[in-house]
Backbone as CSV, one residue per row, in Angstrom:
resi,resn,N_x,N_y,N_z,CA_x,CA_y,CA_z,C_x,C_y,C_z
1,MET,0.853,-1.196,0.000,0.000,0.000,0.000,0.885,1.240,0.000
2,ARG,0.577,2.150,-0.896,1.442,3.310,-1.038,1.224,4.305,0.088
3,LYS,2.260,5.053,0.384,2.149,6.132,1.366,1.432,7.316,0.737
4,ILE,0.537,7.944,1.494,-0.234,9.028,0.904,-0.086,10.323,1.668
5,PHE,0.534,10.318,2.811,0.458,11.479,3.676,1.715,12.309,3.608
6,ARG,1.550,13.591,3.649,2.677,14.507,3.592,3.529,14.384,4.849
7,THR,4.792,14.763,4.711,5.701,14.639,5.851,6.107,15.988,6.412
8,HIS,5.547,17.116,5.878,5.901,18.407,6.474,5.338,18.482,7.881
9,ALA,6.084,19.103,8.758,5.693,19.279,10.166,5.599,17.961,10.917
10,VAL,6.155,16.884,10.323,6.085,15.594,11.014,6.857,15.632,12.320
11,GLY,7.944,16.400,12.348,8.731,16.461,13.579,7.912,16.957,14.741
12,ALA,7.149,18.026,14.513,6.321,18.582,15.591,5.235,17.610,15.992
13,VAL,4.622,16.974,14.971,3.558,16.024,15.277,4.101,14.801,15.986
14,LEU,5.278,14.354,15.547,5.890,13.198,16.201,6.205,13.489,17.656
15,ALA,6.631,14.720,17.922,6.882,15.096,19.315,5.602,14.996,20.132
16,LEU,4.515,15.459,19.538,3.225,15.333,20.218,2.899,13.863,20.449
17,ALA,3.152,13.048,19.409,2.847,11.632,19.523,3.621,10.985,20.658
18,LEU,4.900,11.333,20.772,5.724,10.738,21.821,5.252,11.143,23.200
19,VAL,4.876,12.427,23.341,4.335,12.888,24.616,3.047,12.151,24.939
20,ALA,2.169,12.062,23.918,0.881,11.416,24.141,1.063,9.943,24.458
21,THR,2.020,9.294,23.747,2.256,7.882,24.008,2.736,7.662,25.433
22,ALA,3.603,8.550,25.891,4.095,8.436,27.262,2.960,8.593,28.245
23,CYS,2.061,9.545,27.931,0.915,9.745,28.825,-0.008,8.547,28.804
24,GLY,-0.286,8.054,27.574,-1.274,6.998,27.440,-0.853,5.702,28.083
25,SER,0.428,5.507,28.282,0.882,4.257,28.876,0.936,4.316,30.398
26,GLY,0.382,5.380,30.948,0.424,5.549,32.393,-0.528,4.630,33.117
27,ASP,-0.505,4.709,34.446,-1.332,3.841,35.267,-2.802,4.001,34.908
28,GLY,-3.489,2.870,34.802,-4.934,2.902,34.625,-5.381,2.825,33.187
29,ALA,-4.472,3.009,32.192,-4.890,2.995,30.799,-5.520,1.665,30.423
30,ALA,-4.927,0.581,30.876,-5.438,-0.732,30.516,-6.381,-1.296,31.571
31,ASP,-6.471,-0.649,32.715,-7.219,-1.213,33.835,-8.637,-0.668,33.955
32,GLY,-8.944,0.441,33.253,-10.258,1.042,33.382,-11.295,0.288,32.574
33,GLU,-12.541,0.787,32.625,-13.619,0.207,31.842,-13.343,0.429,30.358
34,PRO,-13.782,-0.498,29.494,-13.613,-0.295,28.060,-14.306,1.001,27.605
35,ILE,-13.734,1.636,26.617,-14.313,2.844,26.025,-15.084,2.419,24.783
36,THR,-16.364,2.713,24.752,-17.197,2.342,23.612,-17.178,3.472,22.591
37,LEU,-16.633,3.164,21.440,-16.415,4.153,20.382,-17.406,3.914,19.247
38,ALA,-18.046,4.973,18.799,-19.018,4.868,17.712,-18.603,5.754,16.549
39,SER,-19.255,5.549,15.415,-19.105,6.450,14.278,-20.465,6.648,13.640
40,PHE,-20.562,7.702,12.825,-21.741,7.868,11.987,-21.656,6.858,10.844
41,ASN,-22.701,6.803,10.032,-22.787,5.750,9.024,-22.282,6.195,7.651
42,PHE,-21.011,6.648,7.627,-20.346,6.917,6.352,-18.845,6.734,6.554
43,ASN,-18.140,6.518,5.450,-16.737,6.094,5.504,-15.837,7.030,6.291
44,GLU,-15.970,8.329,6.064,-15.063,9.262,6.742,-15.164,9.132,8.254
45,SER,-16.373,9.040,8.767,-16.556,8.908,10.207,-15.947,7.614,10.716
46,VAL,-16.077,6.546,9.934,-15.481,5.266,10.323,-13.958,5.377,10.343
47,ILE,-13.390,6.045,9.331,-11.930,6.202,9.274,-11.413,6.951,10.501
48,VAL,-12.055,8.074,10.828,-11.588,8.872,11.967,-11.808,8.118,13.272
49,ALA,-12.920,7.409,13.383,-13.148,6.591,14.578,-12.056,5.528,14.721
50,GLU,-11.652,4.944,13.603,-10.580,3.942,13.648,-9.246,4.582,14.030
51,ILE,-9.005,5.816,13.608,-7.796,6.522,14.058,-7.807,6.628,15.578
52,TYR,-8.931,7.064,16.133,-9.043,7.148,17.595,-8.823,5.768,18.216
53,ALA,-9.536,4.765,17.694,-9.527,3.436,18.303,-8.135,2.816,18.296
54,GLN,-7.508,2.795,17.126,-6.211,2.133,17.014,-5.122,2.883,17.773
55,GLY,-5.200,4.214,17.763,-4.237,4.988,18.533,-4.362,4.719,20.018
56,LEU,-5.592,4.674,20.509,-5.803,4.415,21.928,-5.422,2.988,22.301
57,GLU,-5.787,2.035,21.445,-5.451,0.643,21.730,-3.939,0.439,21.823
58,ALA,-3.193,1.143,20.985,-1.736,1.032,21.025,-1.148,1.571,22.324
59,ASN,-1.965,2.339,23.055,-1.518,2.909,24.324,-2.207,2.266,25.524
60,GLY,-2.762,1.079,25.316,-3.253,0.295,26.438,-4.713,0.444,26.777
61,TYR,-5.460,1.235,25.998,-6.885,1.405,26.270,-7.680,0.300,25.577
62,GLU,-8.684,-0.207,26.270,-9.557,-1.215,25.681,-10.719,-0.501,24.989
63,ILE,-10.928,-0.816,23.722,-11.934,-0.139,22.918,-12.979,-1.141,22.433
64,GLU,-14.225,-0.779,22.586,-15.327,-1.528,21.973,-15.904,-0.656,20.863
65,ARG,-16.024,-1.217,19.668,-16.465,-0.454,18.514,-17.955,-0.637,18.235
66,LYS,-18.612,0.468,17.921,-19.972,0.450,17.372,-19.958,1.355,16.139
67,LEU,-19.286,0.869,15.103,-19.095,1.668,13.906,-20.337,1.615,13.018
68,ASN,-20.490,2.674,12.194,-21.676,2.799,11.333,-22.967,2.739,12.147
69,LEU,-22.949,3.357,13.324,-24.105,3.264,14.223,-25.347,3.915,13.628
70,GLY,-25.192,5.020,12.921,-26.351,5.696,12.344,-26.105,7.180,12.216
71,ASN,-27.184,7.934,12.060,-27.062,9.390,11.938,-27.055,10.030,13.318
72,ARG,-27.036,11.365,13.349,-26.925,12.087,14.619,-28.155,11.860,15.513
73,GLU,-29.305,11.621,14.883,-30.507,11.336,15.672,-30.368,10.056,16.483
74,VAL,-29.512,9.150,16.035,-29.238,7.902,16.754,-28.041,8.062,17.690
75,VAL,-26.981,8.694,17.187,-25.719,8.741,17.916,-25.784,9.654,19.133
76,LYS,-26.368,10.845,18.984,-26.380,11.797,20.097,-27.112,11.243,21.328
77,PRO,-28.329,10.701,21.199,-28.979,10.132,22.390,-28.186,8.987,23.008
78,ALA,-27.534,8.185,22.161,-26.733,7.074,22.688,-25.551,7.591,23.494
79,LEU,-24.952,8.683,23.046,-23.832,9.287,23.767,-24.300,9.852,25.104
80,GLU,-25.405,10.563,25.097,-25.916,11.155,26.331,-26.356,10.093,27.325
81,ALA,-26.848,8.971,26.822,-27.342,7.901,27.699,-26.232,6.991,28.204
82,GLY,-25.009,7.184,27.712,-23.908,6.338,28.142,-23.833,5.013,27.417
83,GLU,-24.610,4.850,26.339,-24.541,3.620,25.556,-23.264,3.598,24.713
84,ILE,-22.762,4.773,24.379,-21.453,4.920,23.742,-20.707,6.010,24.507
85,ASP,-19.386,6.038,24.346,-18.566,6.980,25.110,-17.879,8.041,24.255
86,LEU,-17.616,7.730,22.998,-16.760,8.591,22.186,-17.191,8.502,20.735
87,VAL,-17.217,9.653,20.049,-17.549,9.687,18.624,-16.865,10.890,17.982
88,PRO,-16.372,10.766,16.745,-15.892,11.951,16.037,-17.073,12.792,15.570
89,GLU,-17.102,14.045,15.972,-18.213,14.946,15.638,-17.740,16.055,14.703
90,TYR,-18.698,16.877,14.271,-18.444,18.021,13.404,-19.048,19.249,14.080
91,VAL,-18.227,20.286,14.306,-18.648,21.370,15.196,-19.896,22.096,14.707
92,GLY,-19.984,22.387,13.409,-21.117,23.156,12.909,-22.410,22.378,12.916
93,SER,-22.380,21.156,12.401,-23.578,20.331,12.385,-24.071,20.046,13.795
94,LEU,-23.127,19.807,14.706,-23.501,19.574,16.100,-24.148,20.809,16.701
95,ALA,-23.557,21.980,16.477,-24.126,23.209,17.026,-25.541,23.430,16.514
96,GLY,-25.731,23.235,15.219,-27.069,23.394,14.661,-28.043,22.390,15.238
97,PHE,-27.587,21.156,15.436,-28.449,20.114,15.995,-28.833,20.436,17.430
98,LEU,-27.954,21.148,18.127,-28.231,21.551,19.507,-29.047,22.836,19.575
99,GLY,-29.443,23.356,18.414,-30.267,24.557,18.364,-29.499,25.839,18.566
100,LEU,-28.186,25.816,18.273,-27.338,26.972,18.501,-27.075,27.718,17.209
101,GLU,-26.586,28.938,17.346,-26.189,29.744,16.191,-24.805,29.291,15.753
102,GLU,-24.734,28.696,14.556,-23.449,28.282,14.037,-22.955,29.306,13.022
103,SER,-21.642,29.298,12.766,-21.073,30.266,11.829,-19.824,29.674,11.191
104,ALA,-19.205,30.446,10.316,-17.950,30.010,9.690,-16.761,30.138,10.635
105,ASP,-16.962,30.721,11.805,-15.916,30.900,12.815,-15.782,29.607,13.618
106,SER,-14.703,28.872,13.381,-14.522,27.575,14.034,-14.501,27.696,15.553
107,GLU,-13.753,28.665,16.076,-13.603,28.805,17.521,-14.927,29.142,18.188
108,ALA,-15.658,30.097,17.613,-16.936,30.505,18.205,-17.949,29.370,18.157
109,THR,-17.978,28.660,17.031,-18.929,27.556,16.899,-18.586,26.434,17.871
110,TRP,-17.293,26.137,17.996,-16.855,25.100,18.938,-17.174,25.492,20.375
111,GLU,-16.912,26.738,20.742,-17.183,27.204,22.106,-18.664,27.059,22.436
112,ALA,-19.531,27.454,21.509,-20.974,27.370,21.753,-21.418,25.924,21.919
113,ALA,-20.957,25.060,21.021,-21.335,23.652,21.102,-20.762,23.000,22.353
114,LYS,-19.537,23.348,22.703,-18.882,22.781,23.883,-19.669,23.105,25.144
115,THR,-20.064,24.369,25.300,-20.810,24.793,26.483,-22.148,24.071,26.578
116,ALA,-22.853,23.975,25.446,-24.166,23.328,25.453,-24.057,21.829,25.704
117,PHE,-23.043,21.186,25.121,-22.901,19.741,25.264,-22.467,19.368,26.676
118,GLU,-21.702,20.239,27.322,-21.268,19.957,28.694,-22.463,19.795,29.630
119,GLU,-23.522,20.539,29.372,-24.727,20.429,30.201,-25.410,19.078,30.032
120,LEU,-25.075,18.385,28.943,-25.657,17.073,28.669,-24.697,15.943,29.038
121,GLY,-23.578,16.307,29.708,-22.639,15.298,30.170,-21.633,14.847,29.133
122,VAL,-21.432,15.687,28.095,-20.486,15.339,27.029,-19.468,16.461,26.881
123,THR,-18.200,16.097,26.727,-17.128,17.067,26.572,-16.628,17.077,25.135
124,LEU,-16.495,18.269,24.559,-15.839,18.415,23.263,-14.383,18.769,23.509
125,LEU,-13.477,17.950,22.982,-12.058,18.251,23.088,-11.693,19.295,22.031
126,ARG,-10.422,19.661,21.925,-10.017,20.646,20.922,-10.281,20.092,19.522
127,TYR,-10.703,20.973,18.647,-11.072,20.544,17.303,-9.857,20.459,16.381
128,SER,-10.027,19.714,15.312,-8.990,19.513,14.312,-9.031,20.619,13.263
129,PRO,-7.905,20.907,12.600,-7.960,21.804,11.445,-8.713,21.185,10.275
130,ALA,-8.888,19.860,10.283,-9.584,19.172,9.200,-11.073,19.495,9.236
131,GLN,-11.603,19.861,8.081,-13.025,20.167,7.965,-13.640,19.377,6.815
132,ASP,-14.918,19.072,6.963,-15.691,18.434,5.904,-17.091,19.022,5.939
133,LYS,-17.430,19.779,4.920,-18.731,20.438,4.879,-19.663,19.732,3.902
134,ASN,-20.959,20.007,4.046,-21.906,19.545,3.044,-21.557,20.172,1.703
135,ALA,-21.696,19.396,0.645,-21.443,19.891,-0.704,-22.658,19.588,-1.570
136,TYR,-23.087,20.558,-2.326,-24.230,20.406,-3.214,-23.655,20.212,-4.611
137,VAL,-23.782,18.997,-5.133,-22.979,18.557,-6.268,-23.853,18.203,-7.461
138,VAL,-23.385,18.619,-8.649,-24.049,18.260,-9.902,-22.995,17.708,-10.858
139,THR,-23.440,17.008,-11.875,-22.506,16.536,-12.885,-22.056,17.718,-13.749
140,ALA,-20.963,17.530,-14.459,-20.482,18.585,-15.360,-21.514,18.890,-16.429
141,GLU,-22.232,17.859,-16.872,-23.255,18.057,-17.903,-24.392,18.925,-17.386
142,THR,-24.842,18.666,-16.165,-25.911,19.470,-15.580,-25.453,20.899,-15.352
143,ALA,-24.229,21.051,-14.861,-23.675,22.396,-14.642,-23.636,23.182,-15.939
144,SER,-23.220,22.526,-17.026,-23.139,23.202,-18.326,-24.522,23.532,-18.874
145,GLU,-25.444,22.597,-18.765,-26.795,22.796,-19.312,-27.521,23.968,-18.661
146,PHE,-27.352,24.094,-17.338,-28.103,25.125,-16.616,-27.237,26.309,-16.172
147,GLY,-25.967,26.303,-16.530,-25.087,27.410,-16.152,-24.884,27.515,-14.650
148,LEU,-24.548,26.386,-14.023,-24.456,26.329,-12.565,-23.009,26.383,-12.092
149,SER,-22.713,27.293,-11.192,-21.428,27.297,-10.498,-21.605,27.592,-9.014
150,THR,-22.712,28.219,-8.640,-23.026,28.517,-7.240,-24.381,27.920,-6.890
151,VAL,-24.655,27.813,-5.602,-25.965,27.330,-5.179,-27.052,28.318,-5.599
152,SER,-26.744,29.604,-5.572,-27.728,30.609,-6.005,-28.166,30.406,-7.448
153,ASP,-27.287,29.849,-8.271,-27.634,29.611,-9.672,-28.766,28.607,-9.825
154,LEU,-29.040,27.854,-8.770,-30.132,26.880,-8.821,-31.512,27.527,-8.723
155,GLN,-31.579,28.752,-8.241,-32.882,29.376,-7.964,-33.864,29.329,-9.128
156,PRO,-33.467,29.725,-10.343,-34.461,29.724,-11.425,-34.775,28.350,-12.002
157,VAL,-33.977,27.324,-11.666,-34.158,26.012,-12.306,-34.460,24.886,-11.326
158,ALA,-34.452,25.159,-10.026,-34.642,24.096,-9.036,-35.935,23.327,-9.269
159,GLY,-36.972,24.008,-9.726,-38.260,23.355,-9.967,-38.223,22.292,-11.045
160,GLU,-37.130,22.256,-11.822,-36.966,21.253,-12.866,-36.061,20.110,-12.427
161,LEU,-35.482,20.230,-11.243,-34.430,19.303,-10.832,-34.850,18.437,-9.647
162,ILE,-34.239,17.253,-9.573,-34.480,16.313,-8.479,-33.276,16.337,-7.549
163,PHE,-33.540,16.510,-6.255,-32.480,16.576,-5.248,-32.449,15.274,-4.473
164,GLY,-31.244,14.738,-4.244,-31.095,13.501,-3.490,-30.209,13.676,-2.282
165,GLY,-30.603,13.082,-1.161,-29.830,13.186,0.067,-30.280,12.172,1.087
166,PRO,-29.737,12.229,2.304,-30.083,11.254,3.343,-31.529,11.416,3.816
167,PRO,-32.080,10.389,4.455,-33.479,10.437,4.879,-33.822,11.623,5.779
168,GLU,-32.845,12.079,6.597,-33.102,13.173,7.524,-33.024,14.549,6.865
169,CYS,-32.655,14.588,5.588,-32.419,15.854,4.885,-33.593,16.836,4.962
170,PRO,-34.857,16.407,4.820,-35.962,17.374,4.858,-36.113,18.102,6.188
171,GLU,-35.500,17.581,7.255,-35.599,18.233,8.568,-34.306,18.927,8.975
172,ARG,-33.271,18.845,8.171,-31.965,19.362,8.561,-31.748,20.794,8.058
173,PRO,-31.267,21.691,8.938,-31.033,23.080,8.532,-29.928,23.243,7.504
174,LEU,-29.019,22.276,7.404,-27.956,22.369,6.412,-28.286,21.579,5.151
175,CYS,-29.501,21.070,5.077,-29.923,20.331,3.899,-31.141,21.042,3.305
176,LEU,-32.258,20.373,3.126,-33.392,20.997,2.441,-33.935,22.221,3.162
177,VAL,-33.977,22.169,4.492,-34.512,23.316,5.244,-33.693,24.567,4.940
178,GLY,-32.372,24.464,5.028,-31.516,25.611,4.761,-31.558,26.036,3.308
179,LEU,-31.595,25.080,2.406,-31.654,25.412,0.989,-32.932,26.177,0.656
180,GLN,-34.007,25.847,1.349,-35.267,26.566,1.150,-35.236,27.942,1.807
181,GLU,-34.762,27.986,3.070,-34.819,29.246,3.814,-33.760,30.246,3.361
182,VAL,-32.561,29.778,3.076,-31.466,30.681,2.716,-31.461,31.004,1.224
183,TYR,-31.717,29.983,0.400,-31.625,30.165,-1.049,-32.978,30.218,-1.763
184,GLY,-34.044,29.883,-1.049,-35.360,29.889,-1.681,-35.552,28.783,-2.705
185,LEU,-34.888,27.653,-2.509,-34.952,26.574,-3.489,-36.113,25.626,-3.208
186,GLU,-36.886,25.356,-4.233,-37.961,24.373,-4.167,-37.744,23.399,-5.318
187,PHE,-37.227,22.231,-5.000,-36.928,21.255,-6.035,-38.188,20.530,-6.496
188,ALA,-38.114,19.968,-7.687,-39.254,19.234,-8.218,-39.566,18.022,-7.356
189,GLU,-38.508,17.426,-6.796,-38.689,16.214,-5.995,-37.477,16.008,-5.107
190,PHE,-37.696,15.415,-3.941,-36.601,14.970,-3.090,-36.614,13.455,-3.055
191,VAL,-35.452,12.857,-3.267,-35.309,11.406,-3.210,-34.467,11.044,-1.995
192,SER,-35.022,10.207,-1.122,-34.323,9.773,0.084,-33.342,8.665,-0.261
193,LEU,-32.055,8.909,0.041,-31.004,7.967,-0.311,-30.193,7.610,0.933
194,ASP,-28.858,7.667,0.865,-28.022,7.413,2.030,-27.220,8.664,2.357
195,SER,-26.330,8.567,3.344,-25.545,9.727,3.779,-24.301,9.878,2.912
196,ALA,-24.486,10.436,1.726,-23.385,10.701,0.791,-22.614,9.439,0.452
197,GLY,-23.311,8.320,0.465,-22.661,7.041,0.233,-22.862,6.510,-1.173
198,PRO,-22.651,5.210,-1.367,-22.701,4.619,-2.710,-24.060,4.734,-3.388
199,ILE,-25.128,4.750,-2.608,-26.461,4.865,-3.213,-26.653,6.251,-3.821
200,THR,-26.234,7.293,-3.083,-26.332,8.660,-3.599,-25.421,8.844,-4.803
201,ILE,-24.206,8.336,-4.713,-23.255,8.466,-5.807,-23.788,7.787,-7.066
202,ALA,-24.339,6.570,-6.908,-24.888,5.850,-8.055,-26.080,6.583,-8.657
203,ALA,-26.894,7.198,-7.802,-28.065,7.924,-8.298,-27.658,9.137,-9.127
204,LEU,-26.600,9.838,-8.700,-26.119,10.980,-9.473,-25.467,10.515,-10.771
205,GLU,-24.686,9.465,-10.688,-24.044,8.922,-11.885,-25.073,8.441,-12.901
206,GLY,-26.152,7.832,-12.409,-27.157,7.254,-13.292,-28.233,8.213,-13.746
207,GLY,-28.171,9.474,-13.291,-29.163,10.450,-13.711,-30.505,10.338,-13.014
208,GLU,-30.561,9.549,-11.922,-31.815,9.438,-11.172,-32.089,10.700,-10.360
209,ILE,-31.019,11.426,-10.019,-31.135,12.721,-9.361,-30.255,13.715,-10.118
210,ASP,-30.538,14.992,-9.940,-29.773,16.037,-10.618,-28.801,16.743,-9.692
211,VAL,-29.160,16.835,-8.417,-28.334,17.495,-7.410,-28.195,16.538,-6.226
212,ALA,-26.978,16.341,-5.742,-26.743,15.408,-4.643,-26.117,16.122,-3.462
213,LEU,-26.523,15.721,-2.285,-25.822,16.163,-1.083,-24.679,15.192,-0.829
214,LEU,-23.456,15.677,-1.018,-22.272,14.892,-0.725,-21.445,15.639,0.316
215,PHE,-20.240,15.169,0.575,-19.354,15.822,1.525,-18.170,16.412,0.780
216,SER,-17.720,17.560,1.214,-16.691,18.304,0.479,-15.374,17.556,0.368
217,THR,-15.123,16.586,1.257,-13.853,15.852,1.218,-13.938,14.561,0.416
218,GLN,-15.031,14.320,-0.265,-15.153,13.087,-1.024,-14.369,13.187,-2.328
219,GLY,-13.375,12.336,-2.471,-12.514,12.372,-3.636,-13.226,12.064,-4.936
220,ILE,-14.384,11.420,-4.852,-15.104,11.042,-6.059,-15.616,12.259,-6.821
221,ILE,-15.764,13.394,-6.140,-16.252,14.602,-6.803,-15.270,15.031,-7.890
222,ALA,-14.006,15.153,-7.532,-12.983,15.531,-8.517,-12.719,14.400,-9.497
223,ALA,-12.714,13.161,-9.004,-12.416,12.019,-9.864,-13.416,11.903,-11.008
224,ASN,-14.679,12.241,-10.754,-15.720,12.147,-11.779,-15.923,13.454,-12.531
225,GLY,-15.152,14.475,-12.184,-15.324,15.752,-12.852,-16.623,16.446,-12.501
226,TRP,-17.187,16.115,-11.350,-18.427,16.744,-10.917,-18.152,18.152,-10.404
227,VAL,-19.210,18.928,-10.277,-19.087,20.316,-9.847,-19.712,20.474,-8.457
228,SER,-18.904,20.900,-7.507,-19.396,21.233,-6.169,-19.776,22.706,-6.185
229,LEU,-21.052,22.987,-6.091,-21.539,24.355,-6.230,-21.088,25.208,-5.035
230,GLU,-20.601,26.383,-5.332,-20.135,27.291,-4.284,-21.296,27.719,-3.384
231,ASP,-21.094,27.584,-2.091,-22.099,28.005,-1.097,-21.987,29.521,-0.935
232,ASP,-22.456,30.249,-1.932,-22.181,31.686,-2.022,-22.927,32.528,-1.001
233,MET,-23.964,31.966,-0.364,-24.677,32.705,0.673,-24.347,32.195,2.072
234,GLY,-23.342,31.338,2.167,-22.815,30.921,3.467,-23.762,30.100,4.312
235,LEU,-24.453,29.158,3.708,-25.324,28.280,4.482,-24.527,27.401,5.439
236,ASN,-23.402,26.880,4.971,-22.641,25.926,5.776,-21.717,26.610,6.770
237,PRO,-21.722,26.188,8.007,-20.819,26.735,9.029,-19.480,26.017,9.018
238,ALA,-18.600,26.389,9.938,-17.361,25.639,10.157,-17.713,24.205,10.522
239,GLU,-16.969,23.263,9.972,-17.259,21.843,10.227,-15.987,21.086,10.606
240,ASN,-15.241,21.635,11.550,-14.032,20.952,12.012,-14.400,19.667,12.741
241,LEU,-13.637,18.623,12.489,-13.826,17.391,13.238,-13.369,17.579,14.677
242,VAL,-14.072,16.935,15.610,-13.768,17.111,17.026,-14.170,15.847,17.794
243,PRO,-13.317,15.359,18.702,-13.723,14.227,19.537,-14.779,14.671,20.563
244,ALA,-15.903,13.971,20.564,-16.952,14.186,21.567,-16.961,12.974,22.483
245,ILE,-16.749,13.208,23.779,-16.565,12.116,24.718,-17.339,12.396,26.001
246,ARG,-17.917,11.365,26.561,-18.666,11.553,27.800,-17.748,12.079,28.900
247,THR,-18.246,13.054,29.626,-17.445,13.699,30.664,-17.016,12.701,31.736
248,GLU,-17.849,11.722,32.031,-17.487,10.703,33.021,-16.232,9.932,32.596
249,VAL,-16.096,9.708,31.301,-14.934,8.987,30.797,-13.683,9.860,30.899
250,VAL,-13.837,11.156,30.579,-12.716,12.092,30.745,-12.278,12.132,32.203
251,ASP,-13.231,12.189,33.106,-12.914,12.230,34.529,-12.223,10.945,34.986
252,ALA,-12.642,9.823,34.411,-12.077,8.539,34.822,-10.633,8.369,34.346
253,TYR,-10.351,8.801,33.125,-9.028,8.578,32.547,-8.120,9.800,32.618
254,GLY,-8.698,10.988,32.701,-7.909,12.197,32.903,-7.176,12.692,31.666
255,ASP,-6.112,13.450,31.916,-5.389,14.153,30.863,-4.677,13.219,29.892
256,ASP,-4.354,12.006,30.319,-3.671,11.075,29.429,-4.509,10.805,28.179
257,LEU,-5.757,10.479,28.385,-6.663,10.183,27.279,-6.879,11.416,26.410
258,VAL,-7.093,12.547,27.038,-7.323,13.791,26.303,-6.120,14.132,25.427
259,ALA,-4.910,13.978,25.962,-3.701,14.306,25.203,-3.572,13.455,23.954
260,LEU,-3.887,12.186,24.062,-3.815,11.312,22.896,-4.799,11.736,21.818
261,LEU,-6.060,11.883,22.186,-7.083,12.222,21.201,-6.804,13.577,20.548
262,GLU,-6.347,14.542,21.337,-6.085,15.856,20.770,-4.852,15.853,19.878
263,SER,-3.902,14.953,20.126,-2.745,14.869,19.236,-3.157,14.340,17.861
264,TYR,-4.107,13.405,17.822,-4.600,12.921,16.531,-5.349,14.044,15.805
265,SER,-6.160,14.765,16.545,-6.924,15.861,15.940,-6.004,16.917,15.346
266,GLU,-4.953,17.273,16.076,-4.062,18.332,15.614,-3.334,17.941,14.332
267,ALA,-3.025,16.657,14.175,-2.278,16.207,13.008,-3.146,16.038,11.764
268,LEU,-4.421,15.795,11.950,-5.308,15.481,10.834,-5.612,16.731,10.003
269,THR,-5.559,16.609,8.681,-5.835,17.730,7.790,-6.977,17.390,6.841
270,THR,-7.542,18.425,6.243,-8.591,18.234,5.245,-8.062,17.435,4.064
271,GLU,-6.816,17.688,3.677,-6.221,16.958,2.556,-6.112,15.468,2.867
272,ASP,-5.731,15.143,4.106,-5.671,13.733,4.502,-7.048,13.074,4.392
273,LEU,-8.064,13.765,4.895,-9.427,13.222,4.831,-9.844,12.967,3.398
274,THR,-9.570,13.940,2.525,-9.983,13.817,1.130,-9.333,12.614,0.464
275,GLU,-8.036,12.420,0.708,-7.334,11.297,0.094,-7.808,9.963,0.664
276,MET,-7.994,9.889,1.977,-8.481,8.633,2.559,-9.897,8.326,2.091
277,ASN,-10.741,9.354,1.991,-12.094,9.140,1.473,-12.068,8.641,0.034
278,ARG,-11.180,9.234,-0.780,-11.082,8.794,-2.169,-10.735,7.311,-2.237
279,ARG,-9.785,6.901,-1.442,-9.349,5.510,-1.472,-10.412,4.563,-0.924
280,ALA,-11.159,5.025,0.078,-12.229,4.191,0.624,-13.399,4.090,-0.346
281,ASP,-13.765,5.220,-0.956,-14.948,5.258,-1.817,-14.684,4.678,-3.199
282,LEU,-13.556,5.082,-3.809,-13.289,4.672,-5.185,-12.528,3.362,-5.274
283,ASP,-11.531,3.211,-4.423,-10.693,2.010,-4.493,-11.163,0.906,-3.552
284,GLN,-12.209,1.200,-2.779,-12.784,0.213,-1.859,-11.768,-0.308,-0.846
285,GLU,-10.859,0.576,-0.415,-9.891,0.171,0.598,-10.542,0.193,1.984
286,ASP,-10.049,-0.652,2.850,-10.601,-0.827,4.189,-10.329,0.418,5.044
287,PRO,-11.388,1.068,5.593,-11.174,2.239,6.448,-10.219,1.977,7.606
288,ALA,-10.260,0.775,8.169,-9.367,0.455,9.286,-7.908,0.452,8.843
289,LEU,-7.638,-0.053,7.647,-6.263,-0.065,7.144,-5.792,1.345,6.778
290,LEU,-6.684,2.167,6.250,-6.337,3.555,5.953,-5.991,4.306,7.235
291,ALA,-6.773,4.083,8.284,-6.503,4.718,9.577,-5.151,4.262,10.119
292,LYS,-4.877,2.974,10.006,-3.594,2.442,10.493,-2.433,3.075,9.743
293,GLU,-2.545,3.176,8.420,-1.474,3.770,7.634,-1.234,5.214,8.044
294,TRP,-2.321,5.960,8.280,-2.191,7.358,8.691,-1.473,7.444,10.034
295,LEU,-1.862,6.631,10.989,-1.230,6.643,12.311,0.252,6.309,12.222
296,ILE,0.593,5.328,11.396,1.997,4.958,11.227,2.787,6.096,10.594
297,SER,2.192,6.765,9.601,2.902,7.820,8.861,3.292,8.975,9.759
298,PHE,2.556,9.196,10.852,2.877,10.274,11.778,3.570,9.783,13.039
299,GLY,3.885,8.500,13.088,4.612,7.969,14.230,3.763,7.736,15.460
300,PHE,2.434,7.726,15.311,1.574,7.491,16.474,1.587,6.037,16.906
301,ILE,1.717,5.124,15.923,1.829,3.699,16.231,2.937,3.128,15.367
302,GLU,3.384,1.928,15.720,4.438,1.252,14.953,3.811,0.296,13.954
303,GLU,4.582,0.019,12.904,4.107,-0.946,11.894,4.051,-2.350,12.475
């Protein structure tokens, strides 16, 4: 398997890794209760969850996986109820789901979500520079036919087009609700598919839908020559990845656990996500193996 990750700033990241590894091997890492780790039901979330899982396991933590658990309507209640302990989250989508004002300001959005989630017994650790936003995607042919380059360009033609997205899309502020309220878009039809997965991709490829909700880090967009329409009215907020973990677990394991998870977050970039997503989606590579390769490339774990 070829190496895909850049090596700039590896020295600084490796230093973080060594510090975190020293912390993670401290007393209690292997003796505490297992940490139940979940992901949302799409490849990127599984990859990042595996980064957390394998990194922690290499430092003596016992991890139980509940990968591809579902959407936020499933994952958030499970986290609050203690059925799961840790999940990779997205600051903007989480803030909106919590009924908060989200924005393109990563720090402000994270602070708001962190404060609100703490009241529910969940701690947001420091967020990653890596972001993945919703992308409203059309084929090159559709873009050319209707002169589309921005989401606003859809306004005069939306009534002729079919929009495809996840089942929760009609209730989500960053999906149909936001497209209607911010852009005034009323599509001819909405087709319920999956969360930017193979069903949505196949529907766009096959012409069953005209506009798809995908994720900005999906490599298939560039690979297929598709057009990600510019969010020119700023519907999408900052979407930095962030570890969300039950406060009881943070209290039980302390700074050792936090240092490890935050070191992974600090090293992860949007470019890394895009390349790993491309390999998972197009080349059908195993998300767990992609996560392992990433961890090895930064010195977090050994081969």
